[in-house]
N, C-alpha and C positions, 0 to 999 in steps of 0.2 A: 410598606417598604417596596421599592422597585430594586430588585437584586439581579445583577447581570452575571454573576459567577461566584464560585466558591473554590478556593485553594485549600485543600484539606490538611496540608502540613507544611510548615515553614519554620526555619530557625533564624530567619533574617528580618522579618517584618516587625516583630516585637522583641526589642533588645533583651537578651538573656532568657527568653521564654520560648517554649515550644507552642506554636499557635496555628490557628487556621485564619484564613483571610477571606473576608466577605467584600465583594465589589458591588457598590451601589451604582445605579444608572443616573445620568444627568449631571451637568455642571454649569455653573454661572460664569466660568472663565472659558476663554478660548486660547489656551497656551499653544502656540504653533508647534512646540516640541513635545506635546503630550504623547505618551506612548500607549494610551488607552483610548484611541479615537472612537472605538465602538461603544464606549460608555459616555462620550462627550458630544460627538457630532450628532445632532438631531436626525440626520438622514440615515445614520447607521444604528441608532439605538433601537433595539427590538423589545419594546415593553410587553408585547403579547407573549413572548416565550421566555420570560425571565424565570429565575429560580424562586420557588415559593418559600415564603418565610417559614411555614410549618415544616418544610423539608430541611431547612437549615437547622432549626431547633431540634428536629429528630436526629439529625446527624450529630449535633453537639452533645445531645444526651447520651449517644452511644460512645462518645469519646471522653466521658468524665474519667479523670484519673490518668488519661493519656496526654491531654492537652492542658497547658497552663492558662492560655488566654486566646482571645479572639481579636483580630485587627479588622476594623470596619473602615474601608477606604472607598475609592471611587474612580472616576466621577468625584462629586462632592457630597459626602454623607449628610451634611447639615441641611441639605435641601429636602431630605426625606422627612415628611410630617410625622412618621411613626418611629423616628430614630430613638427618642428617649425611652419609649415603652419597650422597644426591641432590645436596647442595651440593658434595660432593667431586667428583662427576662433572662438574658445571658448571664448577668451578674448573679441572679437568683439560682442559676444552675451551678454556681461556684467558680466561674471563669473570671479572669481578669479581662478588662475591655480596654482596647486602645482605639482611638479615632484619628485618622489622618484627615487634615482639613486645610483649606486655604485661608482660614481665619475670618471669613467674610460674614459670619453670623454670630456675633458676640452674645446675643440674647439666648440663642440655642445653647451655646457653650456654657453660659451661666447656669442654665437649667441642668445641664448634664453634670457639671462638676459640683454644684452646690447640693445636688441630691445624691451624689455618690454613685451615679450610674456608670461612670468611666474612671479608669485608673491612670491613663497615660494619653497624652495628646501630642501629636506631631504636626506642627504648623509649617507649611512651606513658605519660606521667604524667597519669593520668586526672583526678585531683582531690587534695584534701588527704587524708591518711591516714584521718581519721575518717569520710570519706564513701565510702570504698571498699566499705563494707557495702551500698551501693546497687547495686553492680555485681557482687559475688561473695560467696559464703558462706565462702570460704577464710579461716580465722582468722589464719593466719600469712602472709598475702599481702604485707604491708608488708615483713616480714623477707626474703621471697623476692626482691622487687623490689630492695631495697637490696643484697642479695648479688649479684644479676645486675649491677647497676651497678658494684659494686666489682671484680668479675671483669673487666669490660670495660676500665675505666680503668687497671687494672694490666697490661693487654695492649696490643699495638700496634693493635688493632682500633679503627677510628673509631666514635665514639658520638655519636648525636643523641638529645636528649630532645625530646618534643613534647607539646603539650596542645591538645586540641580544646576550645574555650571554649564550654561549653553552659550557658545560664542555668538555674539550679536545681541543676546538678551542680558547676559551677565559677563562683563569684561573683568579681567583679573583686578584691574584698578578699582572697580566698583565696590570691592569688599571693604575698602576704607570707609566708603559712604554707608554701606550696610551696617558695619560695626558702629558707626556714629549714630545711625538711625536707631538701632536697638538700644544703645546706651541712653539716647534721648527719651525713649519710651519710659524707661525706669532703670536707674542705676543697679537695681537688684536682679535684672533679667539674666545676665550671664552667670551670676553666682547661683541662681536658682535652677539653671538648666540641668537636665539629666545628661544631655549631650547636644552637640551641634554636628550635624551630618553634612558633609560635602559629597554630593553625588555627581559622578560624571554623566554627561549627556550621551545617550545611546541612539544613534541615527537609524536603527534598523526599522522602526515603525513610528511614524509621527502624524499628528493631526494635519499639519501642513506638509505636503509631500516634498516641497522644496528643501525642508530641513534635513531630509535624508542625505543631502549632498554636503552637509556641514561637517567639517572635521572636528572631532572632540579635542579638548585640551589634553595635554600630556599629564602623566602621573606626577611629574616634577612640578608642573604648574599648579596642580591641585594641592600638592604638599606645601607650596609657597603660600597659597590661600589659607590652608590649615594653620600654618605657622602664625599668620596674622591673628587668627581667631583664638589661638591657644594663649595669647597674651591676656585674654579676658575670660576664657572658658576652659576648665580643666579637662573636660572630656570632648575631644574633637575627633570624629571618625571620617576617614576618607574612603569612599566606595567607588572604585574605578570601574 
């Protein structure tokens, strides 16, 4: 595991749980609006001085009874060859495990959920399928994301979908296509979701510096998006 950082306490990253957050290094996407460039940009990633896995486990052992769960995020956690074993160790310590992912590695996801190594998955729905070429060169990325979603909804693992609403990447009108896309994956997806999160774009730190000049959408515009999704999903959260 290549770990770039540890947040020891949060009430936000694992819904309804007190948790710690582990940040893994490396990503197969290049989202220009990414707010963790030091974990994504190869020129900024410091593999030599990462956090040691044993130090993470030692910390978690000292927080048994204080923390409910652990969120593994990134970067892209499913790039880590030791992810399944690492998640299993955390589960064995009595913690719930959540993974944040772009959904690009369905086979990894299948291993994690079918073996009970994780309890909750949050998949980023970045934009409409046609615009994914802005973020990655993987030609079959949409098929992989769809496969990951199907694997999770056919398992007992909780699933959250979330979209960071970035002007130019996601237009307000794009959500009609996003809803149609998700329904086309499987009619059960929305009914199976733990929640759908609408996250506002924050321009203070981005992979592409030009995105720092982009004005985020208003709270009213985000609520309009949430209203569209609430027709299909009971639990929709807006994070401004």
